[in-house]
C-alpha positions, 0 to 999 in steps of 0.5 A: 814431606809432612807425615802426621800421626795422631796419639791417642792417650789413655786418659778421656776420650775426647769429645770435643769436635775438633779432637774428634775430627782429627782422629776420624781424619787421620790415617795414622793413629798410635794408641798408648796401649789401653786406649785402643778400647776406646777406640774401638767402641769409636768404630775408629782403626789403629794403626799401630798400639804402643806401650807397656801392655797392661791395660790392653783387652786380651781380645783384642792384643790378638785382633790386632797383633799384628800392629802391636810394639809391645816397649816393658821398659819403665822408666818412659810412659806409655805417651813417651813410648809412643811419641819415640815410636813415630819419630822412629817412624819417620813422622815429623809431626804428632798430634796427641788427644786423650792425655787429659782427664781421669787421673790428674798427675797422669794429665800434669806430666803428661802437658810437662812432657811437651818441651821435650817432645818438642826439641825432636817433633812437632807436637801439639795436645788437643783437649777437649777445650783447647790446646797446648802448644810447646815453643822453644823459640818465639812465636806469632799464634793465629788467635781470635778475640777474646780467645783465653791464653796462658803462658805456661814457664817452666823455667823461672829465669825464662824473660817473657814479652807478650804483643796483643794479649790484655794483661801485656807482659814485658821482659817478666820472668814468671816465678810460679806456674800460675802467673801467665794464667787466663790471659786474654787475646786482643785479635787474631793472633799474638806474640810471644818473644822469650830468651832462655824457655822452653815454654808451654801455650794454652789456648781455648777453642 
């Protein structure tokens, strides 16, 4: 049985209708610490608040005291704590929103944590511009003609072959992170095949 949570990180609150719809339609919104301040302004109810509570407004800490889960461990960031909480509470899918914007270093860190999460749970990250999907094995993607697509390969030894992208890769390794960016879909789907991995695929809305 599919049990999905939407994790709201404490980055820039989403503005695009797709991540906003995920928030408004979800019964299981897990807030990373101070993200509850933005959720409160949007008049959306949280399901749980997870983190070290260092950026939580005292009034909201009292208001939501029954659904707060405090983890003081500094070895993991609040986003990882929220994903781990979802795993411990039998969720098998998470959609992450609000994980970009504000601090660029946090944004990059959050994006490149996705393959770690993907080993444990089905995960996607929605921004105000597009979707990041981590993959551990070859995969077909739904798309549309001229959709902008980027491939990020944390492991430079990964051999990648693509189908139905404008700039084809054939058993190619990406030595630098930028080399798989700014590609384009040629139709209503494309395929990424690879040996090694993981990969992170970005698709604009």
